[in-house]
C-alpha distance (Angstrom), angle and dihedral (degrees) to the residues before:
residue distance angle dihedral
X1 . . .
X2 3.82 . .
X3 3.80 121.0 .
X4 3.80 115.4 -111.5
X5 3.82 118.2 -124.0
X6 3.80 114.7 -151.1
X7 3.82 115.0 -146.7
X8 3.81 129.1 -160.5
X9 3.76 115.6 -85.6
X10 3.79 119.6 -131.5
X11 3.82 90.9 -107.6
X12 3.80 92.4 53.1
X13 3.80 91.2 48.4
X14 3.81 91.6 51.1
X15 3.81 90.7 49.4
X16 3.82 90.9 52.6
X17 3.81 91.2 48.7
X18 3.81 90.6 48.6
X19 3.81 91.3 51.6
X20 3.80 92.0 49.1
X21 3.82 90.9 48.6
X22 3.81 90.1 49.8
X23 3.80 92.3 50.6
X24 3.81 90.8 47.8
X25 3.79 90.2 50.5
X26 3.81 89.7 54.1
X27 3.80 99.2 41.2
X28 3.81 103.4 39.3
X29 3.86 96.7 62.7
X30 3.80 89.9 47.0
X31 3.81 91.0 50.0
X32 3.81 91.2 47.4
X33 3.81 90.6 51.1
X34 3.80 91.0 49.3
X35 3.80 90.5 48.7
X36 3.81 90.8 49.1
X37 3.80 91.8 49.3
X38 3.79 90.1 49.8
X39 3.80 90.2 53.3
X40 3.80 91.1 48.0
X41 3.81 90.4 53.0
X42 3.81 90.1 50.1
X43 3.81 90.5 49.6
X44 3.82 92.2 50.0
X45 3.79 88.6 49.3
X46 3.82 88.8 53.9
X47 3.80 91.2 50.6
X48 3.79 91.4 48.1
X49 3.81 89.9 52.5
X50 3.80 90.2 48.3
X51 3.82 89.1 50.2
X52 3.81 89.8 53.6
X53 3.80 88.4 47.2
X54 3.80 89.2 53.6
X55 3.81 91.1 52.9
X56 3.80 92.3 48.8
X57 3.80 91.9 46.2
X58 3.82 90.2 51.2
X59 3.81 90.4 49.5
X60 3.81 89.8 53.3
X61 3.83 95.7 44.6
X62 3.80 106.0 47.5
X63 3.80 95.4 -86.0
X64 3.82 95.6 -56.4
X65 3.80 125.6 131.6
X66 3.85 130.2 -169.9
X67 3.79 123.5 -95.2
X68 3.84 122.9 169.5
X69 3.80 114.5 29.5
X70 3.80 93.2 -136.7
X71 3.82 85.1 75.2
X72 3.83 115.8 29.1
X73 3.81 112.1 8.4
X74 3.80 110.9 -142.1
X75 3.86 95.6 -157.3
X76 3.80 88.7 61.9
X77 3.80 102.8 38.3
X78 3.83 96.3 42.2
X79 3.81 94.2 57.3
X80 3.85 96.6 94.4
X81 3.84 91.3 47.6
X82 3.82 106.5 48.6
X83 3.79 101.0 72.0
X84 3.77 145.9 -16.9
X85 3.79 92.6 -100.3
X86 3.81 95.6 52.3
X87 3.80 100.3 59.3
X88 3.77 93.8 93.4
X89 3.80 97.3 33.1
X90 3.81 113.6 124.6
X91 3.82 98.8 -174.4
X92 3.82 117.2 61.7
X93 3.81 89.4 -151.6
X94 3.81 88.7 73.2
X95 3.81 92.8 62.3
X96 3.81 105.1 100.7
X97 3.82 97.1 -162.4
X98 3.80 88.7 64.4
X99 3.82 89.0 67.4
X100 3.81 121.2 80.5
X101 3.83 109.6 -149.5
X102 3.81 89.8 -144.9
X103 3.79 97.2 54.2
X104 3.84 106.0 120.6
X105 3.78 116.7 -98.7
X106 3.79 92.3 -170.9
X107 3.79 127.1 67.6
X108 3.79 129.2 36.0
X109 3.76 139.2 -91.6
X110 3.78 131.6 -148.8
X111 3.82 114.5 -27.5
X112 3.83 89.8 15.2
X113 3.81 93.4 -76.0
X114 3.85 109.7 156.6
X115 3.81 116.4 -104.5
X116 3.79 90.1 -132.5
X117 3.84 88.6 72.2
X118 3.83 93.3 59.8
X119 3.82 113.0 121.8
X120 3.83 98.4 176.8
X121 3.81 106.5 69.4
X122 3.81 96.5 162.2
X123 3.80 133.5 56.2
X124 3.80 124.8 -149.8
X125 3.81 130.9 -130.6
X126 3.81 109.2 -111.8
X127 3.82 97.6 165.2
X128 3.80 114.3 143.4
X129 3.80 107.5 -108.6
X130 3.79 94.9 -156.9
X131 3.80 99.0 45.6
X132 3.82 118.1 20.1
X133 3.82 91.3 -170.0
X134 3.82 94.6 -147.8
X135 3.78 92.3 150.0
X136 3.80 92.9 55.1
X137 3.79 123.4 98.9
X138 3.82 89.7 -104.8
X139 3.85 92.5 50.4
X140 3.76 91.3 -129.8
X141 3.78 146.9 38.5
X142 3.80 127.3 -126.6
X143 3.78 126.2 -129.0
X144 3.81 109.2 -149.8
X145 3.81 104.3 174.5
X146 3.83 121.7 70.9
X147 3.80 117.4 -89.0
X148 3.79 127.9 -133.0
X149 3.80 109.0 -112.3
X150 3.80 93.5 -139.9
X151 3.81 90.2 59.5
X152 3.83 91.7 65.3
X153 3.79 108.9 96.3
X154 3.81 116.6 -144.9
X155 3.82 94.1 -2.1
X156 3.82 92.3 -174.8
X157 3.82 87.9 67.9
X158 3.80 94.9 53.5
X159 3.77 134.7 89.0
X160 3.78 115.8 -135.2
X161 3.80 98.8 168.5
X162 3.79 134.0 19.1
X163 3.80 139.6 176.6
X164 3.80 113.6 -70.5
X165 3.82 112.6 -121.4
X166 3.80 118.8 -119.2
X167 3.80 120.4 -144.9
X168 3.78 143.2 114.6
X169 3.82 89.6 -87.5
X170 3.83 94.3 57.3
X171 3.84 122.4 85.8
X172 3.81 120.4 -117.9
X173 3.81 112.2 -135.3
X174 3.81 110.1 -154.7
X175 3.82 103.5 169.1
X176 3.81 145.3 -4.6
X177 3.80 92.8 -82.5
X178 3.81 91.8 58.5
X179 3.81 90.2 42.2
X180 3.81 90.6 56.3
X181 3.80 93.1 47.2
X182 3.80 101.0 42.3
X183 3.82 96.0 42.1
X184 3.83 88.6 64.2
X185 3.81 89.1 67.5
X186 3.84 92.0 61.3
X187 3.80 94.5 -124.5
X188 3.82 99.7 121.5
X189 3.82 96.6 65.8
X190 3.80 136.8 70.9
X191 3.79 115.8 -124.5
X192 3.82 105.9 129.8
X193 3.80 136.5 62.8
X194 3.81 86.7 -122.8
X195 3.82 89.4 65.9
X196 3.81 94.3 61.0
X197 3.85 129.3 94.2
X198 3.85 97.0 -97.4
X199 3.82 90.5 59.0
X200 3.81 115.7 106.3
X201 3.80 94.2 -164.1
X202 3.80 109.0 121.1
X203 3.76 105.5 160.5
X204 3.80 127.8 115.8
X205 3.81 92.5 -152.4
X206 3.82 90.8 79.7
X207 3.78 133.8 49.1
X208 3.81 89.6 -135.9
X209 3.80 104.1 80.8
X210 3.80 135.6 118.0
X211 3.80 113.3 -72.6
X212 3.81 103.4 162.4
X213 3.81 113.2 77.5
X214 3.79 111.9 -103.8
X215 3.81 96.6 -161.3
X216 3.77 116.5 18.1
X217 3.80 107.9 117.6
X218 3.85 119.7 30.4
X219 3.81 97.2 -133.6
X220 3.81 91.9 53.9
X221 3.80 97.7 53.2
X222 3.79 92.9 78.4
X223 3.81 90.0 57.0
X224 3.82 97.7 57.9
X225 3.79 92.5 118.2
X226 3.82 90.0 56.0
X227 3.79 94.3 60.9
X228 3.81 95.7 89.4
X229 3.79 90.6 47.7
X230 3.77 94.4 48.8
X231 3.77 92.7 49.7
X232 3.72 91.8 46.1
X233 3.84 122.8 -0.1
X234 3.82 133.0 93.8
X235 3.80 132.7 -146.2
X236 3.80 100.3 27.3
X237 3.79 94.0 132.4
X238 3.79 100.2 153.9
X239 3.81 94.7 72.6
X240 3.83 122.1 64.9
X241 3.82 114.8 -117.4
X242 3.79 125.7 -101.8
X243 3.81 94.8 -140.5
X244 3.80 132.5 -57.1
X245 3.80 151.0 -43.9
X246 3.78 118.4 3.9
X247 3.77 139.5 140.9
X248 3.79 133.6 -72.7
X249 3.79 121.1 -120.0
X250 3.81 125.2 -166.8
X251 3.79 122.2 -97.6
X252 3.80 90.9 -104.1
X253 3.79 88.0 69.0
X254 3.79 92.7 59.6
X255 3.78 119.7 116.0
X256 3.85 115.9 -126.2
X257 3.80 91.0 -102.7
X258 3.80 93.1 53.2
X259 3.80 92.1 43.6
X260 3.82 89.4 53.2
X261 3.82 91.0 48.5
X262 3.78 89.3 52.1
X263 3.83 91.8 48.1
X264 3.82 91.2 49.4
X265 3.78 88.9 51.0
X266 3.80 91.5 53.4
X267 3.81 92.0 48.4
X268 3.81 91.3 50.1
X269 3.81 90.1 48.4
X270 3.83 91.8 51.9
X271 3.80 90.8 49.6
X272 3.80 91.5 51.8
X273 3.83 90.6 49.0
X274 3.82 91.1 50.0
X275 3.80 92.3 50.4
X276 3.80 90.9 47.9
X277 3.83 90.8 53.1
X278 3.77 92.2 48.5
């Protein structure tokens, strides 16, 4: 007598599929978050290496570091200083720390060039340190010539580089030739409030559009209102820095959140002084 083989019923099969779908719904978001955090760590590591490269460049060039890219181009001059393996590199596209792992590979930039061809994933702070120019029509003023590192007050509170925004209004730089041409139009630097994450300007017809990525790494999205401060404001000690040197803006340029943080800091300082006197 033959042995009977019991197969799955339709109900049992649907239950199994439902369980698998439930597990996928739980695990996939967690895996995506972990992947995003890993990319953010890699990006911060890149920025740290670029910060070290800046220090070494300044040591080699009388304490000066690059500002606007229409003068000294940081992707070219930093190559010998950002790692042992880059000292003899001739093509900046071979320098891995110049590439943010979270820069979009889908979508297109200006002139419908694919984002995946972008070679400049970071933008540099070119704000004038002597005159921020906030009251001007452009809401900022550019510093073209290199700046002396010792002239930057509280450098740990300043942003020097930030994530390059991706969008159909932003240029895609594919090689050194395009870098040389496009940098002359002053659209690869940050020197205006309209270039920062809170800006809603997304048009290529003006030079005043968003250049710093608004949403690139999850942990940075909550600090959008700090961008202006970190590019340009002193004495905000209660919030950890983005990365390094930037420009100082007056207190009137503070967002409400930053103004409150500054007020809380003053109150805490007064309390400590009172306790010390007592």
